[in-house]
N, CA, C and O of each residue as an XYZ file, in Angstrom:
284
protein
N       0.824     -1.199      0.000
C       0.000      0.000      0.000
C       0.870      1.266      0.000
O       0.534      2.257     -0.649
N       1.972      1.222      0.722
C       2.855      2.380      0.772
C       3.449      2.644     -0.609
O       3.565      3.795     -1.028
N       3.827      1.568     -1.321
C       4.383      1.744     -2.665
C       3.340      2.322     -3.611
O       3.665      3.140     -4.472
N       2.088      1.900     -3.454
C       1.017      2.428     -4.303
C       0.833      3.920     -4.059
O       0.692      4.696     -5.004
N       0.834      4.319     -2.796
C       0.686      5.741     -2.459
C       1.878      6.542     -2.977
O       1.703      7.647     -3.492
N       3.078      6.000     -2.845
C       4.271      6.695     -3.330
C       4.212      6.851     -4.849
O       4.548      7.909     -5.381
N       3.789      5.806     -5.539
C       3.676      5.878     -7.001
C       2.633      6.911     -7.405
O       2.836      7.655     -8.364
N       1.521      6.961     -6.683
C       0.455      7.921     -6.962
C       0.980      9.348     -6.828
O       0.734     10.189     -7.692
N       1.704      9.615     -5.744
C       2.224     10.961     -5.540
C       3.340     11.288     -6.535
O       3.502     12.445     -6.924
N       4.107     10.281     -6.946
C       5.113     10.506     -7.995
C       4.442     10.945     -9.291
O       4.950     11.822     -9.991
N       3.304     10.340     -9.611
C       2.564     10.712    -10.816
C       2.046     12.145    -10.693
O       2.127     12.916    -11.649
N       1.523     12.499     -9.539
C       1.037     13.868     -9.343
C       2.163     14.886     -9.513
O       1.969     15.930    -10.135
N       3.331     14.588     -8.966
C       4.480     15.487     -9.103
C       4.884     15.592    -10.568
O       5.189     16.682    -11.053
N       4.887     14.465    -11.276
C       5.269     14.474    -12.686
C       4.296     15.309    -13.513
O       4.712     16.042    -14.410
N       3.015     15.201    -13.217
C       2.002     15.981    -13.940
C       2.222     17.470    -13.707
O       2.172     18.259    -14.651
N       2.461     17.856    -12.478
C       2.696     19.264    -12.165
C       3.991     19.768    -12.796
O       4.051     20.903    -13.268
N       5.021     18.934    -12.805
C       6.295     19.322    -13.414
C       6.130     19.525    -14.915
O       6.687     20.463    -15.485
N       5.376     18.655    -15.544
C       5.129     18.782    -16.979
C       4.356     20.062    -17.280
O       4.684     20.780    -18.224
N       3.341     20.343    -16.487
C       2.555     21.559    -16.692
C       3.432     22.807    -16.534
O       3.307     23.758    -17.305
N       4.308     22.800    -15.544
C       5.198     23.946    -15.338
C       6.166     24.098    -16.515
O       6.427     25.214    -16.966
N       6.695     22.982    -17.009
C       7.626     23.036    -18.137
C       6.929     23.546    -19.394
O       7.505     24.334    -20.144
N       5.691     23.105    -19.630
C       4.949     23.570    -20.802
C       4.632     25.054    -20.706
O       4.700     25.770    -21.705
N       4.290     25.515    -19.521
C       4.021     26.939    -19.318
C       5.287     27.757    -19.559
O       5.237     28.817    -20.183
N       6.404     27.270    -19.069
C       7.685     27.958    -19.258
C       8.060     27.999    -20.740
O       8.549     29.019    -21.226
N       7.838     26.908    -21.452
C       8.140     26.881    -22.880
C       7.259     27.864    -23.645
O       7.738     28.564    -24.537
N       5.974     27.918    -23.299
C       5.062     28.852    -23.966
C       5.482     30.299    -23.698
O       5.412     31.143    -24.591
N       5.913     30.581    -22.480
C       6.363     31.936    -22.152
C       7.608     32.295    -22.965
O       7.732     33.425    -23.438
N       8.511     31.362    -23.127
C       9.708     31.605    -23.927
C       9.363     31.873    -25.383
O       9.964     32.741    -26.016
N       8.405     31.138    -25.912
C       7.979     31.354    -27.295
C       7.330     32.727    -27.452
O       7.566     33.419    -28.443
N       6.508     33.120    -26.470
C       5.886     34.449    -26.529
C       6.952     35.530    -26.482
O       6.856     36.527    -27.198
N       7.962     35.345    -25.652
C       9.039     36.328    -25.541
C       9.789     36.435    -26.867
O      10.124     37.538    -27.300
N      10.050     35.313    -27.504
C      10.735     35.342    -28.801
C       9.870     36.028    -29.852
O      10.377     36.830    -30.636
N       8.577     35.726    -29.882
C       7.675     36.358    -30.849
C       7.633     37.876    -30.648
O       7.625     38.642    -31.611
N       7.606     38.293    -29.385
C       7.599     39.719    -29.076
C       8.887     40.380    -29.581
O       8.845     41.450    -30.187
N      10.018     39.740    -29.329
C      11.300     40.285    -29.783
C      11.352     40.322    -31.309
O      11.888     41.265    -31.890
N      10.799     39.306    -31.954
C      10.777     39.252    -33.412
C       9.939     40.399    -33.979
O      10.331     41.020    -34.967
N       8.806     40.681    -33.370
C       7.955     41.785    -33.837
C       8.649     43.128    -33.631
O       8.551     44.011    -34.482
N       9.345     43.289    -32.511
C      10.090     44.529    -32.274
C      11.158     44.726    -33.333
O      11.395     45.849    -33.778
N      11.803     43.647    -33.739
C      12.822     43.732    -34.776
C      12.201     44.126    -36.111
O      12.781     44.910    -36.863
N      11.023     43.583    -36.406
C      10.332     43.899    -37.663
C       9.998     45.382    -37.780
O      10.098     45.955    -38.865
N       9.603     46.004    -36.680
C       9.214     47.411    -36.736
C      10.388     48.355    -36.487
O      10.219     49.574    -36.453
N      11.574     47.783    -36.314
C      12.758     48.607    -36.190
C      13.108     49.049    -34.787
O      13.950     49.930    -34.611
N      12.488     48.464    -33.796
C      12.809     48.842    -32.416
C      13.995     48.059    -31.872
O      14.479     48.334    -30.774
N      14.458     47.086    -32.644
C      15.598     46.284    -32.213
C      15.194     45.261    -31.179
O      14.194     45.414    -30.477
N      15.971     44.242    -31.104
C      15.712     43.185    -30.122
C      16.946     42.314    -30.020
O      17.714     42.182    -30.973
N      17.120     41.739    -28.886
C      18.221     40.797    -28.686
C      17.668     39.398    -28.885
O      17.182     38.771    -27.943
N      17.747     38.908    -30.130
C      17.192     37.594    -30.450
C      17.886     36.466    -29.705
O      17.259     35.471    -29.342
N      19.174     36.624    -29.482
C      19.881     35.536    -28.794
C      19.316     35.331    -27.408
O      19.141     34.194    -26.970
N      19.027     36.416    -26.713
C      18.487     36.287    -25.367
C      17.051     35.807    -25.392
O      16.653     35.000    -24.552
N      16.270     36.291    -26.342
C      14.872     35.891    -26.428
C      14.746     34.444    -26.865
O      13.801     33.759    -26.473
N      15.678     33.973    -27.666
C      15.578     32.623    -28.204
C      16.100     31.579    -27.221
O      15.726     30.412    -27.331
N      16.938     31.950    -26.278
C      17.611     30.973    -25.433
C      16.673     29.987    -24.740
O      17.007     28.802    -24.698
N      15.518     30.392    -24.191
C      14.655     29.378    -23.576
C      14.091     28.400    -24.602
O      13.832     27.242    -24.275
N      13.899     28.854    -25.836
C      13.333     27.981    -26.864
C      14.400     27.105    -27.497
O      14.088     26.074    -28.093
N      15.653     27.507    -27.370
C      16.718     26.786    -28.048
C      17.174     25.557    -27.284
O      17.982     24.775    -27.785
N      16.667     25.387    -26.093
C      17.059     24.220    -25.317
C      16.549     22.975    -26.020
O      15.354     22.833    -26.282
N      17.461     22.093    -26.314
C      17.083     20.881    -27.037
C      16.281     19.984    -26.112
O      16.642     19.768    -24.956
N      15.196     19.471    -26.643
C      14.386     18.557    -25.848
C      15.105     17.220    -25.751
O      15.525     16.641    -26.753
N      15.233     16.758    -24.539
C      15.858     15.453    -24.325
C      14.771     14.401    -24.206
O      13.691     14.676    -23.685
N      15.050     13.197    -24.687
C      14.051     12.144    -24.521
C      13.824     11.873    -23.037
O      14.736     11.997    -22.219
N      12.622     11.512    -22.718
C      12.311     11.222    -21.318
C      13.069      9.986    -20.870
O      13.166      8.994    -21.592
N      13.593     10.071    -19.687
C      14.308      8.936    -19.126
C      13.503      8.392    -17.979
O      12.995      9.133    -17.138
N      13.398      7.101    -17.961
C      12.649      6.452    -16.890
C      13.640      5.974    -15.847
O      14.549      5.201    -16.150
N      13.468      6.427    -14.641
C      14.327      6.003    -13.540
C      13.468      5.218    -12.566
O      12.802      5.798    -11.708
N      13.484      3.902    -12.697
C      12.625      3.114    -11.813
C      13.043      3.256    -10.356
O      14.221      3.405    -10.033
N      12.065      3.206     -9.514
C      12.298      3.292     -8.079
C      12.963      1.986     -7.621
O      12.478      0.907     -7.960
N      14.059      2.062     -6.862
C      14.694      0.831     -6.406
C      13.748      0.027     -5.514
O      13.059      0.573     -4.653
N      13.737     -1.249     -5.740
C      12.869     -2.143     -4.965
C      13.586     -2.553     -3.686
O      14.783     -2.842     -3.714
N      12.869     -2.583     -2.563
C      13.495     -2.992     -1.307
C      13.885     -4.476     -1.358
O      13.226     -5.286     -2.009
N      14.960     -4.802     -0.662
C      15.397     -6.209     -0.604
C      14.362     -7.028      0.134
O      13.770     -6.574      1.113
N      14.155     -8.213     -0.337
C      13.145     -9.082      0.308
C      13.790    -10.076      1.216
O      13.100    -10.883      1.838
C-alpha cells in the first residue's frame, strides 16, 4: 500500500512538473515572438536572449525506476 501511495504521488508530481515546463516553454515562445515583432518594426531586439529558452534541445524522457526494497 505504501508503494502504491508513493507511485500515486510521484505521478502527481510528474504531472505538475510537466505543466510547469509547458508553461515555461510557452512563455519563452511568446518572448521570442515579441522580440521578433520589435525587430520587424525597427525597435531592435536581442534575439539571442529571447531565443535561449526555446533553443534548449528537448531530451528524450528517461525512466528512472524506483529501487525495490530487498526481500
